[in-house]
C-alpha positions in Angstrom: -0.1 -0.6 -0.2 0.9 3.2 -0.6 2.0 6.0 1.5 -1.2 7.7 -0.2 -3.1 4.8 0.3 -2.1 4.3 3.9 -3.0 7.2 4.9 -6.1 7.0 3.5 -7.2 3.7 5.2 -6.1 5.7 8.9 -8.6 8.0 8.4 -11.2 5.9 6.5 -10.6 3.9 10.2 -11.2 6.7 11.7 -14.2 8.0 10.5 -15.8 4.1 10.6 -15.1 4.5 14.3 -16.3 7.8 14.6 -19.6 6.3 13.1 -19.9 3.7 15.0 -19.7 5.6 18.6 -22.2 8.5 16.2 -24.5 5.4 16.0 -25.1 5.0 20.4 -27.8 7.1 21.7 -28.7 8.8 17.9 -31.2 11.5 17.5 -34.4 11.7 15.7 -36.3 13.9 14.7 -40.1 11.5 15.3 -41.2 9.6 18.5 -40.5 6.5 16.5 -36.9 6.5 17.7 -37.2 7.8 20.9 -37.9 4.6 22.5 -34.6 2.9 21.8 -33.1 5.9 22.0 -34.0 6.1 25.8 -31.8 2.4 26.3 -29.1 3.7 23.8 -28.8 6.5 26.3 -29.6 4.6 29.6 -26.2 2.5 28.5 -24.0 4.9 28.3 -25.0 6.3 31.2 -24.4 3.5 33.2 -21.6 4.5 36.0 -22.7 8.4 35.5 -26.3 8.4 36.6 -27.8 6.0 38.9 -30.1 2.9 39.0 -32.6 4.6 40.7 -32.0 7.9 37.9 -31.9 5.7 35.2 -35.4 4.7 36.3 -37.1 7.4 36.3 -35.6 8.0 32.9 -36.8 4.9 31.4 -40.8 5.9 32.6 -40.4 8.8 30.0 -42.5 9.4 27.2 -41.7 10.9 24.0 -43.8 15.0 24.5 -45.1 16.2 21.8 -45.8 19.1 23.8 -42.4 20.2 24.0 -41.5 19.9 20.5 -44.3 21.6 19.4 -43.7 24.3 22.2 -39.8 24.2 20.5 -40.9 25.0 16.8 -42.9 27.4 18.2 -41.2 30.0 19.7 -42.8 33.5 17.9 -43.3 35.2 20.5 -39.4 36.3 20.5 -39.9 37.4 16.9 -41.8 40.5 18.1 -40.9 44.5 18.2 -40.2 45.4 22.1 -44.0 47.0 22.2 -45.4 43.7 20.8 -43.6 41.6 23.2 -43.9 43.3 26.4 -48.1 44.0 25.7 -48.2 40.4 25.3 -46.3 39.5 27.9 -48.3 42.0 30.0 -46.0 43.7 31.0 -47.8 47.2 32.8 -49.8 43.8 34.8 -46.3 42.7 35.8 -45.1 46.5 37.3 -47.8 47.3 39.0 -47.9 43.5 40.7 -44.2 44.4 41.1 -44.2 46.9 42.5 -46.6 45.6 45.4 -45.0 42.3 46.1 -41.9 44.7 46.1 -43.8 46.4 49.5 -45.5 43.2 50.2 -42.4 40.8 50.9 -39.8 43.7 51.2 -38.5 41.9 54.3 -37.5 39.1 51.9 -36.5 41.6 49.1 -34.2 42.6 51.4 -32.7 40.2 52.7 -31.6 38.8 49.2 -30.4 42.3 47.7 -28.1 42.3 51.1 -26.4 38.7 50.2 -26.6 38.5 45.9 -26.8 42.4 45.5 -30.0 42.0 43.0 -32.5 44.9 43.9 -36.2 44.0 43.4 -36.6 45.0 40.3 -35.0 42.7 38.5 -36.1 39.7 40.5 -39.5 40.6 40.0 -39.4 41.4 36.4 -38.3 37.5 35.8 -40.9 36.3 38.5 -43.7 38.0 36.7 -42.5 37.3 32.7 -41.8 33.4 33.8 -45.1 32.7 35.5 -46.7 35.1 36.5 -45.5 35.4 40.3 -46.3 31.5 40.2 -49.6 30.9 38.3 -48.4 29.2 35.4 -45.3 27.4 36.0 -45.9 24.1 33.5 -47.7 21.4 33.4 -45.4 19.0 31.7 -44.0 15.9 33.2 -39.9 17.8 32.8 -38.3 14.8 32.9 -40.3 13.8 29.5 -39.5 17.2 28.2 -36.0 17.2 28.7 -34.7 13.8 27.6 -37.3 14.5 24.4 -35.6 17.7 23.8 -32.1 15.5 24.5 -33.0 12.7 21.5 -34.5 15.7 19.4 -31.7 16.0 16.6 -32.1 20.2 16.6 -30.4 20.8 19.9 -29.2 17.3 20.9 -26.2 18.0 22.8 -27.2 21.1 24.8 -29.9 18.8 26.3 -28.2 16.2 27.0 -26.2 17.8 29.3 -29.4 19.1 30.4 -30.9 15.5 30.9 -27.5 14.3 32.8 -28.4 17.3 35.2 -31.7 16.1 36.0 -31.1 12.8 36.8 -28.3 14.3 39.1 -31.3 16.3 40.9 -33.7 13.2 40.9 -30.9 11.3 43.1 -30.9 15.0 45.2 -34.6 14.8 45.8 -35.5 17.7 44.1 -36.5 16.6 41.0 -38.9 12.7 40.5 -40.3 11.0 38.2 -43.7 13.4 39.1 -42.1 17.0 38.4 -44.0 18.9 36.1 -42.6 22.1 34.4 -42.5 24.2 31.8 -42.8 22.6 28.2 -38.5 22.2 28.0 -37.9 21.1 31.3 -37.8 24.3 32.9 -39.0 23.8 36.8 -40.0 26.7 39.5 -41.1 30.1 40.2 -39.0 32.1 37.1 -38.3 28.3 35.6 -35.0 27.1 36.0 -33.6 24.4 33.4 -32.2 21.2 35.5 -28.2 22.5 34.7 -29.3 25.6 36.4 -30.7 24.2 39.2 -27.7 21.5 39.8 -25.2 25.3 39.5 -27.1 28.2 40.9 -29.7 26.2 43.1 -29.5 27.9 46.3 -31.3 25.0 48.6 -34.8 22.5 48.0 -37.4 23.4 45.6 -37.9 26.1 43.2 -41.7 26.0 43.7 -40.5 27.7 46.7 -40.9 31.3 46.1 -37.9 32.3 48.2 -35.7 29.4 47.3 -36.8 30.3 43.2 -35.9 33.6 43.7 -32.6 33.2 45.8 -31.6 31.3 43.5 -32.6 33.6 40.4 -30.2 36.4 42.7 -27.3 34.1 43.0 -27.2 32.9 38.8 -27.4 36.8 37.6 -24.7 37.4 40.8 -23.1 34.2 39.0 -23.3 36.0 36.0 -21.4 39.0 36.6 -23.6 41.1 38.8 -22.1 44.2 40.9 -24.3 45.9 43.4 -25.2 49.3 42.6 -24.5 49.3 39.4 -26.9 50.3 36.3 -29.1 47.3 34.5 -30.2 48.9 31.3 -29.1 48.2 28.3 -24.8 49.2 28.0 -24.6 49.2 31.6 -22.6 47.2 33.8 -25.5 44.3 34.7 -27.3 44.1 31.9 -24.9 41.3 31.3 -26.0 39.3 34.0 -29.8 39.5 31.9 -28.2 38.7 29.0 -27.2 35.4 30.5 -30.8 34.6 31.3 -32.1 34.8 28.7 -30.6 34.9 24.9 -33.7 36.9 23.2 -32.4 40.8 22.5 -36.4 41.4 22.9 -36.7 39.2 26.6 -33.7 41.3 28.0 -34.2 44.7 26.9 -38.1 43.7 29.0 -36.8 42.6 32.0 -34.4 45.3 31.9 -37.3 47.9 31.3 -39.6 46.0 33.6 -37.7 45.8 36.8 -35.9 49.8 36.6 -40.4 50.5 36.7 -40.5 48.6 39.3 -37.3 49.6 41.2 -37.9 53.1 40.0 -41.7 53.6 41.6 
């Protein structure tokens, strides 16, 4: 065999190995392959996830509601004014101001600990769940497993799935936990990996835990006590870390400022 032929053979062999690896837990774009994917994923995850967590995974089902929501996120394409109107910004501001007064002790303690004032926290809380009124009713493990299987963002949600399985072991998630369509949970809608990294302990279905965890997230993303959080100001980057959609980021900054500046 010539050197060039030998080189081609090595490349081909390497590609074959990679292709063989890619066959493990192969992603898909319909419900048809979900059950076989679960088994392949579980085989890969043994040793990294506990038997109890893998048993919880085995009970998941393909979430058509999750896929529909993932393909239909049209509100982030609205103008800022349209987005604010659709999300009920004026109602969030009014309710946020009232809650800032009624729960002053909680928000004071959070600001002392994390440097985050009430406005952005209340803006996020109101925007995400209407202050806890609408936290979602999709099975969390099924939602995250479906998105880990789905080819569109498989790598991102595979990390989320491993985080979710770790949270099962910690008793924070169970096979019956329900939340938003992409696997977000609690009053401020944390994805599993964010619960692991920034959760301050306990269930985010508890408003105090969720708000402390949200402030912890913002601080970890560069929030500086006393600095501004409008576009171009030091803390706007922390808000950008919360959500990638620019219209959402600007809405949080505006709503938060109107709550803080009453």
